FIKOLZA-1660 file (N, C-alpha, C; in steps of 0.1 Angstrom, whole numbers, plus 5000, padded with zeros to 4 digits):
% residues 180
   i   px   py   pz ch aa at
   1 5154 5136 4606  A  X  N
   1 5141 5139 4612  A  X CA
   1 5143 5142 4627  A  X  C
   2 5138 5153 4632  A  X  N
   2 5139 5156 4646  A  X CA
   2 5129 5148 4654  A  X  C
   3 5131 5148 4667  A  X  N
   3 5122 5141 4676  A  X CA
   3 5108 5146 4675  A  X  C
   4 5106 5159 4673  A  X  N
   4 5093 5165 4672  A  X CA
   4 5086 5160 4659  A  X  C
   5 5093 5156 4649  A  X  N
   5 5087 5151 4637  A  X CA
   5 5086 5136 4637  A  X  C
   6 5092 5129 4646  A  X  N
   6 5092 5115 4646  A  X CA
   6 5079 5109 4649  A  X  C
   7 5075 5098 4642  A  X  N
   7 5063 5091 4645  A  X CA
   7 5067 5077 4650  A  X  C
   8 5059 5072 4659  A  X  N
   8 5061 5059 4666  A  X CA
   8 5050 5050 4662  A  X  C
   9 5054 5038 4659  A  X  N
   9 5044 5027 4657  A  X CA
   9 5039 5023 4671  A  X  C
  10 5028 5015 4671  A  X  N
  10 5023 5010 4684  A  X CA
  10 5034 5002 4691  A  X  C
  11 5041 4993 4684  A  X  N
  11 5051 4985 4691  A  X CA
  11 5063 4993 4695  A  X  C
  12 5067 5003 4687  A  X  N
  12 5078 5012 4691  A  X CA
  12 5075 5019 4704  A  X  C
  13 5063 5025 4705  A  X  N
  13 5060 5033 4717  A  X CA
  13 5058 5024 4729  A  X  C
  14 5051 5013 4726  A  X  N
  14 5049 5003 4737  A  X CA
  14 5063 4998 4743  A  X  C
  15 5072 4995 4734  A  X  N
  15 5085 4991 4738  A  X CA
  15 5093 5002 4746  A  X  C
  16 5092 5014 4741  A  X  N
  16 5099 5025 4748  A  X CA
  16 5094 5027 4762  A  X  C
  17 5082 5023 4765  A  X  N
  17 5076 5025 4779  A  X CA
  17 5074 5012 4786  A  X  C
  18 5080 5001 4780  A  X  N
  18 5078 4988 4786  A  X CA
  18 5064 4984 4789  A  X  C
  19 5056 4987 4779  A  X  N
  19 5041 4983 4778  A  X CA
  19 5039 4973 4767  A  X  C
  20 5027 4967 4768  A  X  N
  20 5023 4959 4756  A  X CA
  20 5015 4968 4747  A  X  C
  21 5013 4963 4735  A  X  N
  21 5004 4971 4726  A  X CA
  21 4989 4972 4732  A  X  C
  22 4985 4962 4740  A  X  N
  22 4972 4962 4746  A  X CA
  22 4972 4973 4757  A  X  C
  23 4983 4975 4763  A  X  N
  23 4984 4986 4773  A  X CA
  23 4982 5000 4767  A  X  C
  24 4987 5002 4755  A  X  N
  24 4985 5014 4747  A  X CA
  24 4970 5015 4744  A  X  C
  25 4965 5004 4739  A  X  N
  25 4951 5003 4735  A  X CA
  25 4942 5007 4747  A  X  C
  26 4945 5002 4759  A  X  N
  26 4937 5005 4771  A  X CA
  26 4937 5020 4773  A  X  C
  27 4948 5027 4772  A  X  N
  27 4948 5042 4774  A  X CA
  27 4940 5049 4762  A  X  C
  28 4941 5043 4750  A  X  N
  28 4933 5049 4739  A  X CA
  28 4918 5047 4743  A  X  C
  29 4914 5035 4747  A  X  N
  29 4900 5033 4750  A  X CA
  29 4895 5041 4761  A  X  C
  30 4903 5045 4770  A  X  N
  30 4900 5054 4781  A  X CA
  30 4900 5069 4777  A  X  C
  31 4903 5071 4765  A  X  N
  31 4903 5085 4760  A  X CA
  31 4915 5093 4764  A  X  C
  32 4926 5087 4769  A  X  N
  32 4938 5094 4773  A  X CA
  32 4948 5096 4762  A  X  C
  33 4948 5087 4752  A  X  N
  33 4956 5088 4740  A  X CA
  33 4948 5088 4728  A  X  C
  34 4952 5096 4718  A  X  N
  34 4944 5096 4705  A  X CA
  34 4954 5096 4694  A  X  C
  35 4959 5085 4690  A  X  N
  35 4969 5084 4679  A  X CA
  35 4963 5087 4666  A  X  C
  36 4971 5092 4656  A  X  N
  36 4966 5094 4643  A  X CA
  36 4967 5081 4635  A  X  C
  37 4960 5081 4624  A  X  N
  37 4961 5069 4615  A  X CA
  37 4967 5073 4602  A  X  C
  38 4977 5064 4598  A  X  N
  38 4983 5066 4585  A  X CA
  38 4982 5053 4578  A  X  C
  39 4974 5053 4567  A  X  N
  39 4972 5040 4560  A  X CA
  39 4966 5029 4569  A  X  C
  40 4957 5033 4578  A  X  N
  40 4951 5023 4587  A  X CA
  40 4959 5019 4599  A  X  C
  41 4972 5023 4599  A  X  N
  41 4980 5020 4611  A  X CA
  41 4979 5032 4621  A  X  C
  42 4979 5028 4634  A  X  N
  42 4980 5039 4644  A  X CA
  42 4994 5043 4646  A  X  C
  43 4996 5056 4646  A  X  N
  43 5009 5062 4649  A  X CA
  43 5008 5073 4659  A  X  C
  44 5019 5074 4667  A  X  N
  44 5020 5084 4678  A  X CA
  44 5031 5094 4675  A  X  C
  45 5028 5106 4678  A  X  N
  45 5039 5116 4677  A  X CA
  45 5045 5120 4690  A  X  C
  46 5054 5130 4690  A  X  N
  46 5061 5134 4703  A  X CA
  46 5051 5138 4714  A  X  C
  47 5040 5144 4710  A  X  N
  47 5030 5148 4720  A  X CA
  47 5023 5136 4727  A  X  C
  48 5020 5126 4719  A  X  N
  48 5015 5114 4724  A  X CA
  48 5025 5107 4733  A  X  C
  49 5038 5107 4729  A  X  N
  49 5048 5102 4738  A  X CA
  49 5049 5109 4751  A  X  C
  50 5049 5122 4751  A  X  N
  50 5050 5130 4763  A  X CA
  50 5037 5128 4772  A  X  C
  51 5026 5127 4765  A  X  N
  51 5013 5125 4772  A  X CA
  51 5014 5111 4779  A  X  C
  52 5019 5101 4772  A  X  N
  52 5019 5087 4778  A  X CA
  52 5029 5087 4790  A  X  C
  53 5040 5095 4788  A  X  N
  53 5050 5096 4799  A  X CA
  53 5043 5102 4812  A  X  C
  54 5035 5112 4810  A  X  N
  54 5028 5118 4821  A  X CA
  54 5017 5109 4827  A  X  C
  55 5010 5102 4818  A  X  N
  55 5000 5093 4823  A  X CA
  55 5006 5082 4832  A  X  C
  56 5017 5077 4827  A  X  N
  56 5023 5066 4835  A  X CA
  56 5029 5071 4848  A  X  C
  57 5035 5083 4848  A  X  N
  57 5040 5089 4860  A  X CA
  57 5028 5091 4870  A  X  C
  58 5017 5097 4865  A  X  N
  58 5006 5099 4874  A  X CA
  58 5000 5085 4879  A  X  C
  59 5000 5075 4871  A  X  N
  59 4995 5062 4875  A  X CA
  59 5004 5056 4886  A  X  C
  60 5017 5058 4884  A  X  N
  60 5027 5052 4893  A  X CA
  60 5025 5058 4907  A  X  C
  61 5021 5070 4908  A  X  N
  61 5020 5076 4921  A  X CA
  61 5005 5076 4926  A  X  C
  62 4997 5068 4919  A  X  N
  62 4984 5065 4925  A  X CA
  62 4972 5073 4920  A  X  C
  63 4974 5081 4910  A  X  N
  63 4962 5089 4905  A  X CA
  63 4953 5080 4897  A  X  C
  64 4940 5083 4898  A  X  N
  64 4930 5075 4891  A  X CA
  64 4930 5080 4876  A  X  C
  65 4924 5072 4867  A  X  N
  65 4923 5075 4853  A  X CA
  65 4915 5088 4852  A  X  C
  66 4904 5089 4860  A  X  N
  66 4896 5101 4859  A  X CA
  66 4904 5114 4863  A  X  C
  67 4912 5113 4873  A  X  N
  67 4920 5124 4877  A  X CA
  67 4930 5128 4866  A  X  C
  68 4936 5118 4860  A  X  N
  68 4945 5120 4849  A  X CA
  68 4938 5127 4837  A  X  C
  69 4926 5122 4834  A  X  N
  69 4918 5127 4823  A  X CA
  69 4915 5142 4826  A  X  C
  70 4911 5145 4838  A  X  N
  70 4907 5159 4841  A  X CA
  70 4919 5168 4840  A  X  C
  71 4931 5163 4844  A  X  N
  71 4943 5171 4843  A  X CA
  71 4947 5173 4828  A  X  C
  72 4947 5163 4821  A  X  N
  72 4951 5163 4807  A  X CA
  72 4941 5172 4798  A  X  C
  73 4928 5172 4803  A  X  N
  73 4918 5180 4795  A  X CA
  73 4921 5195 4795  A  X  C
  74 4929 5199 4805  A  X  N
  74 4932 5213 4806  A  X CA
  74 4944 5217 4798  A  X  C
  75 4951 5207 4793  A  X  N
  75 4964 5210 4786  A  X CA
  75 4961 5214 4771  A  X  C
  76 4967 5225 4768  A  X  N
  76 4965 5230 4754  A  X CA
  76 4979 5233 4749  A  X  C
  77 4984 5225 4739  A  X  N
  77 4997 5227 4734  A  X CA
  77 5000 5241 4729  A  X  C
  78 5011 5247 4734  A  X  N
  78 5015 5261 4730  A  X CA
  78 5007 5271 4738  A  X  C
  79 4998 5267 4746  A  X  N
  79 4990 5277 4754  A  X CA
  79 4989 5272 4768  A  X  C
  80 5000 5273 4776  A  X  N
  80 5000 5269 4790  A  X CA
  80 4989 5276 4798  A  X  C
  81 4984 5269 4807  A  X  N
  81 4973 5275 4815  A  X CA
  81 4976 5273 4830  A  X  C
  82 4975 5284 4838  A  X  N
  82 4977 5284 4852  A  X CA
  82 4967 5275 4859  A  X  C
  83 4955 5274 4853  A  X  N
  83 4945 5265 4858  A  X CA
  83 4950 5250 4858  A  X  C
  84 4956 5246 4848  A  X  N
  84 4962 5233 4847  A  X CA
  84 4972 5230 4858  A  X  C
  85 4980 5240 4861  A  X  N
  85 4991 5238 4871  A  X CA
  85 4985 5239 4885  A  X  C
  86 4975 5248 4887  A  X  N
  86 4968 5248 4900  A  X CA
  86 4961 5235 4903  A  X  C
  87 4954 5230 4893  A  X  N
  87 4947 5217 4895  A  X CA
  87 4958 5206 4898  A  X  C
  88 4969 5206 4890  A  X  N
  88 4979 5196 4892  A  X CA
  88 4985 5197 4906  A  X  C
  89 4988 5209 4911  A  X  N
  89 4993 5211 4924  A  X CA
  89 4983 5206 4935  A  X  C
  90 4970 5209 4933  A  X  N
  90 4960 5205 4942  A  X CA
  90 4960 5190 4943  A  X  C
  91 4960 5183 4931  A  X  N
  91 4959 5169 4931  A  X CA
  91 4972 5163 4937  A  X  C
  92 4983 5169 4935  A  X  N
  92 4996 5164 4941  A  X CA
  92 4995 5165 4956  A  X  C
  93 4991 5177 4961  A  X  N
  93 4991 5179 4975  A  X CA
  93 4981 5169 4982  A  X  C
  94 4969 5167 4975  A  X  N
  94 4959 5158 4981  A  X CA
  94 4965 5144 4981  A  X  C
  95 4972 5140 4971  A  X  N
  95 4978 5126 4970  A  X CA
  95 4989 5125 4981  A  X  C
  96 4997 5135 4982  A  X  N
  96 5007 5135 4993  A  X CA
  96 5001 5133 5007  A  X  C
  97 4991 5140 5010  A  X  N
  97 4985 5139 5023  A  X CA
  97 4979 5125 5025  A  X  C
  98 4972 5120 5014  A  X  N
  98 4967 5106 5015  A  X CA
  98 4978 5096 5018  A  X  C
  99 4989 5098 5011  A  X  N
  99 5000 5089 5013  A  X CA
  99 5006 5090 5027  A  X  C
 100 5007 5103 5032  A  X  N
 100 5012 5105 5046  A  X CA
 100 5003 5098 5056  A  X  C
 101 4990 5099 5054  A  X  N
 101 4981 5092 5063  A  X CA
 101 4982 5077 5062  A  X  C
 102 4984 5072 5050  A  X  N
 102 4986 5057 5049  A  X CA
 102 4999 5053 5055  A  X  C
 103 5009 5061 5054  A  X  N
 103 5022 5058 5060  A  X CA
 103 5021 5057 5075  A  X  C
 104 5014 5067 5080  A  X  N
 104 5012 5067 5095  A  X CA
 104 5004 5055 5099  A  X  C
 105 4994 5051 5092  A  X  N
 105 4987 5038 5095  A  X CA
 105 4996 5026 5094  A  X  C
 106 5004 5026 5084  A  X  N
 106 5013 5015 5082  A  X CA
 106 5023 5014 5094  A  X  C
 107 5028 5025 5098  A  X  N
 107 5037 5025 5110  A  X CA
 107 5030 5020 5122  A  X  C
 108 5018 5025 5124  A  X  N
 108 5010 5020 5135  A  X CA
 108 5008 5005 5135  A  X  C
 109 5004 5000 5123  A  X  N
 109 5002 4986 5122  A  X CA
 109 5015 4978 5124  A  X  C
 110 5026 4983 5119  A  X  N
 110 5039 4976 5121  A  X CA
 110 5042 4976 5136  A  X  C
 111 5040 4987 5143  A  X  N
 111 5043 4987 5157  A  X CA
 111 5034 4977 5165  A  X  C
 112 5021 4976 5161  A  X  N
 112 5012 4967 5167  A  X CA
 112 5016 4952 5164  A  X  C
 113 5020 4950 5152  A  X  N
 113 5025 4936 5148  A  X CA
 113 5037 4933 5156  A  X  C
 114 5046 4942 5158  A  X  N
 114 5058 4940 5166  A  X CA
 114 5055 4936 5180  A  X  C
 115 5045 4943 5186  A  X  N
 115 5040 4939 5199  A  X CA
 115 5034 4925 5200  A  X  C
 116 5026 4923 5189  A  X  N
 116 5019 4909 5189  A  X CA
 116 5030 4898 5187  A  X  C
 117 5040 4901 5179  A  X  N
 117 5051 4892 5177  A  X CA
 117 5058 4889 5190  A  X  C
 118 5061 4900 5198  A  X  N
 118 5068 4898 5211  A  X CA
 118 5059 4890 5220  A  X  C
 119 5046 4893 5221  A  X  N
 119 5037 4885 5229  A  X CA
 119 5037 4871 5225  A  X  C
 120 5035 4868 5212  A  X  N
 120 5035 4854 5207  A  X CA
 120 5048 4847 5210  A  X  C
 121 5059 4853 5209  A  X  N
 121 5072 4847 5211  A  X CA
 121 5073 4844 5226  A  X  C
 122 5069 4853 5235  A  X  N
 122 5069 4851 5249  A  X CA
 122 5060 4839 5253  A  X  C
 123 5048 4839 5248  A  X  N
 123 5039 4828 5251  A  X CA
 123 5044 4815 5246  A  X  C
 124 5051 4815 5234  A  X  N
 124 5056 4802 5229  A  X CA
 124 5067 4797 5238  A  X  C
 125 5076 4806 5242  A  X  N
 125 5087 4803 5251  A  X CA
 125 5082 4797 5264  A  X  C
 126 5071 4803 5270  A  X  N
 126 5065 4798 5282  A  X CA
 126 5059 4784 5280  A  X  C
 127 5052 4782 5269  A  X  N
 127 5046 4769 5266  A  X CA
 127 5057 4758 5264  A  X  C
 128 5068 4762 5257  A  X  N
 128 5079 4753 5255  A  X CA
 128 5085 4749 5268  A  X  C
 129 5086 4759 5277  A  X  N
 129 5092 4756 5290  A  X CA
 129 5083 4747 5298  A  X  C
 130 5070 4749 5297  A  X  N
 130 5061 4740 5304  A  X CA
 130 5061 4726 5299  A  X  C
 131 5062 4725 5285  A  X  N
 131 5063 4712 5279  A  X CA
 131 5075 4705 5283  A  X  C
 132 5086 4712 5285  A  X  N
 132 5099 4706 5289  A  X CA
 132 5099 4702 5304  A  X  C
 133 5088 4705 5311  A  X  N
 133 5087 4701 5325  A  X CA
 133 5093 4711 5334  A  X  C
 134 5097 4723 5330  A  X  N
 134 5102 4733 5339  A  X CA
 134 5091 4738 5348  A  X  C
 135 5093 4741 5360  A  X  N
 135 5083 4746 5369  A  X CA
 135 5081 4760 5365  A  X  C
 136 5068 4765 5367  A  X  N
 136 5065 4779 5363  A  X CA
 136 5075 4789 5369  A  X  C
 137 5081 4787 5380  A  X  N
 137 5090 4796 5386  A  X CA
 137 5103 4797 5378  A  X  C
 138 5107 4787 5371  A  X  N
 138 5119 4787 5363  A  X CA
 138 5117 4791 5349  A  X  C
 139 5104 4792 5345  A  X  N
 139 5100 4797 5332  A  X CA
 139 5102 4812 5331  A  X  C
 140 5103 4817 5319  A  X  N
 140 5104 4832 5318  A  X CA
 140 5093 4839 5325  A  X  C
 141 5096 4851 5331  A  X  N
 141 5087 4858 5338  A  X CA
 141 5074 4862 5330  A  X  C
 142 5063 4864 5337  A  X  N
 142 5051 4868 5330  A  X CA
 142 5052 4882 5325  A  X  C
 143 5046 4885 5314  A  X  N
 143 5046 4899 5309  A  X CA
 143 5032 4905 5310  A  X  C
 144 5032 4918 5311  A  X  N
 144 5020 4925 5311  A  X CA
 144 5018 4933 5298  A  X  C
 145 5006 4931 5292  A  X  N
 145 5003 4938 5279  A  X CA
 145 4993 4948 5282  A  X  C
 146 4994 4960 5277  A  X  N
 146 4984 4970 5279  A  X CA
 146 4970 4966 5275  A  X  C
 147 4960 4971 5283  A  X  N
 147 4946 4967 5280  A  X CA
 147 4941 4974 5268  A  X  C
 148 4933 4966 5260  A  X  N
 148 4926 4972 5249  A  X CA
 148 4912 4975 5253  A  X  C
 149 4904 4983 5246  A  X  N
 149 4891 4986 5250  A  X CA
 149 4882 4973 5251  A  X  C
 150 4884 4964 5242  A  X  N
 150 4876 4951 5242  A  X CA
 150 4880 4943 5255  A  X  C
 151 4892 4943 5259  A  X  N
 151 4896 4936 5270  A  X CA
 151 4892 4942 5283  A  X  C
 152 4890 4955 5283  A  X  N
 152 4885 4962 5295  A  X CA
 152 4871 4957 5299  A  X  C
 153 4863 4954 5289  A  X  N
 153 4850 4949 5291  A  X CA
 153 4849 4936 5298  A  X  C
 154 4860 4928 5296  A  X  N
 154 4860 4915 5303  A  X CA
 154 4866 4916 5317  A  X  C
 155 4858 4912 5327  A  X  N
 155 4862 4914 5340  A  X CA
 155 4866 4901 5348  A  X  C
 156 4862 4890 5343  A  X  N
 156 4865 4877 5350  A  X CA
 156 4878 4872 5346  A  X  C
 157 4886 4867 5356  A  X  N
 157 4899 4861 5352  A  X CA
 157 4897 4847 5346  A  X  C
 158 4907 4842 5339  A  X  N
 158 4906 4829 5334  A  X CA
 158 4907 4819 5345  A  X  C
 159 4899 4808 5344  A  X  N
 159 4899 4798 5355  A  X CA
 159 4913 4791 5357  A  X  C
 160 4916 4789 5369  A  X  N
 160 4929 4782 5372  A  X CA
 160 4928 4767 5368  A  X  C
 161 4939 4762 5364  A  X  N
 161 4940 4748 5360  A  X CA
 161 4948 4740 5370  A  X  C
 162 4945 4727 5372  A  X  N
 162 4953 4719 5381  A  X CA
 162 4965 4713 5374  A  X  C
 163 4966 4714 5361  A  X  N
 163 4978 4709 5354  A  X CA
 163 4990 4718 5355  A  X  C
 164 5001 4714 5350  A  X  N
 164 5013 4722 5351  A  X CA
 164 5011 4734 5342  A  X  C
 165 5011 4746 5347  A  X  N
 165 5008 4758 5339  A  X CA
 165 5019 4769 5341  A  X  C
 166 5019 4778 5331  A  X  N
 166 5028 4789 5332  A  X CA
 166 5020 4801 5332  A  X  C
 167 5021 4810 5342  A  X  N
 167 5013 4822 5342  A  X CA
 167 5016 4832 5331  A  X  C
 168 5006 4838 5325  A  X  N
 168 5008 4849 5315  A  X CA
 168 4998 4859 5319  A  X  C
 169 5003 4871 5321  A  X  N
 169 4994 4882 5325  A  X CA
 169 4991 4890 5312  A  X  C
 170 4978 4891 5309  A  X  N
 170 4973 4898 5297  A  X CA
 170 4961 4907 5300  A  X  C
 171 4962 4920 5297  A  X  N
 171 4951 4929 5300  A  X CA
 171 4946 4928 5314  A  X  C
 172 4955 4927 5323  A  X  N
 172 4951 4926 5337  A  X CA
 172 4946 4913 5342  A  X  C
 173 4945 4903 5333  A  X  N
 173 4941 4889 5337  A  X CA
 173 4953 4880 5336  A  X  C
 174 4952 4870 5344  A  X  N
 174 4963 4860 5343  A  X CA
 174 4957 4848 5335  A  X  C
 175 4964 4845 5324  A  X  N
 175 4961 4834 5315  A  X CA
 175 4970 4823 5319  A  X  C
 176 4967 4811 5315  A  X  N
 176 4976 4799 5317  A  X CA
 176 4980 4792 5305  A  X  C
 177 4993 4788 5304  A  X  N
 177 4997 4780 5293  A  X CA
 177 4998 4766 5299  A  X  C
 178 4989 4757 5295  A  X  N
 178 4988 4744 5301  A  X CA
 178 4997 4734 5295  A  X  C
 179 5004 4726 5304  A  X  N
 179 5012 4715 5299  A  X CA
 179 5004 4703 5298  A  X  C
 180 5000 4699 5287  A  X  N
 180 4991 4687 5285  A  X CA
 180 4998 4674 5284  A  X  C
% end
């Protein structure tokens, strides 16, 4: 029997794609797979296998079930359609752009977190120095962090404390790490 003539049981096809039988049933319920029935048992042919492969590839790269359904609805075995490939390319390009934007956001967030980490580490070191009884002059130097729009709205500096403090400059204001 050639691959084109081979039929797969639910468990065989599920195992081939590392899915559960319930996973196959999910795609059937969503109208993405339509197995035949032989003697009451659901069986899948090579087209179903290829279709499932495509469904899983699309899912892995973030396509919605509706987008997959739309793409698959244009597929006609033995009668390729330029419309199907145009739609596929449009969806691929749209997804690529969305991922590029997300990646840029992720890079921006990672940079912001790195700055926050440096600031927190610096503040921790200053507080530890103050707790160890080091004079502010021997503690690490104050750092200046760029102003954020929210910080620009605040114009009054933090009140000075009479306790042993370590100066920290933030958004143009001097904050204090108090040795309690």
